[in-house]
Phi, psi and omega in degrees: 000133181247130178237128176265128176247108174254154174208156168060052174294318174055054177307139191104346176237001181283149182227154174064227188255007186310325184294308186288322181296320176298311181297318181294322184293312181307308185303325182297335182279336185049061175292154176277336184207150170230121180255132179247113190262054166090171185059063175287336185227178182263309186236006181051045172269177188294319180295322170299322181289320183294325177290321178296322179293319177297325173297313182295322179292342184263354177294140182263018179217160179290151180234158186222126189213161178223157177284157169246180185289333177282354174273002174258136188305134184272319189253346179257095187289335175299306186295314186302325182265335183260328182221063192291336179244016183306302185288331171301312175300325182288316193253340184251285187203142181289317192266123178278344178226073185283163170223155185219151174202136168221200185288339186257323183234157157238131186230133183229141181239141177234151179259116178261358178281147183219149175295333182199153177220158180272067187193148191292338190249102178288353178283347172296178185232183178203152176225119186277164175300326181287327181289318176299324173302316183291322176303310175306320182290319181295324183258358175287149338284162180287090190297149166225173174098172182295146172086358180285163179279147176301137180249121188231139174231153176219139164209173192282315189269137178283138182250014184227156177284124182252136175296137176062024177291129189281358183230153162269125182242128171252124170245113175292131179087002180297320181295320177292324173300316175300319183286328175290317178302321175291317181295332184266005175058040177288140187269323187216136175236122178258134178217173177224235173070317189265359178057038183222108189283133182199158178233126183233135176251131178224142178145198182232195181293336183281318188202139174245130170246140182267125168266111191242113178259149180247143162296170181288132180288327191215355185277147172286355183279071178275149181234062181088351180227154176283174174303154184184173174199170189244142174248128178246123179241123179246138161235204184300321187231002187224141173241123172246135178237131178239123175264123183251142186231153180263126175248193189287338186252018185102191182283148184220151176290111188264333180203149179223147186217143178228140182222134178264142180283138187232191189283000000 
């Protein structure tokens, strides 16, 4: 099974032919599923959401997505506080915390974006106790042994420390989320927000989880890395992660990682 991981599309800040270049590169992998970990828009206005919706409708594979902090209205405070996800639900997807399952994977999404936070920077995130309860329900019981499905979770904000991460990120409830993810034996967590692709392994001898962050797929708002996306290839017992970065001749494989399934 091939999964493309995109993040931080930020329609409204894309330039030139980046949308077509990204689409053509993604198509060459013939993915079975495309996961998008938030920030479809820049200021969450109608024009940006329509561009994002057109992009999703042009995909040649099913997609699975969660909101990002930029998908909550930035300049209209009435909309932000009274109807923060109305446009996201209208143009992207009705479910803010979707789930998906097939013969190979079990996938759960959480919404880490908030209309307001007890912090000066509302771009930060949060994962609530009720969301972690929902995650537990999605992944209970924490299966082990050969033949079990790969367990994947996605949300927008990273909850782990990434080397050379260009932003300081606060996620309220992040420590509890790390603990729940370990207890539930989640294999892979996909995030965005920092526009920085990275692979981080966390866990113990009993179970290791891979935390995979993506660069911005198409925005001109770069933070030390070029535009990029991730490719995850899964078979029964092996996960291969390839990080793709944009060069002068298109996207190329910049980094690769392999993990064998454990308990």
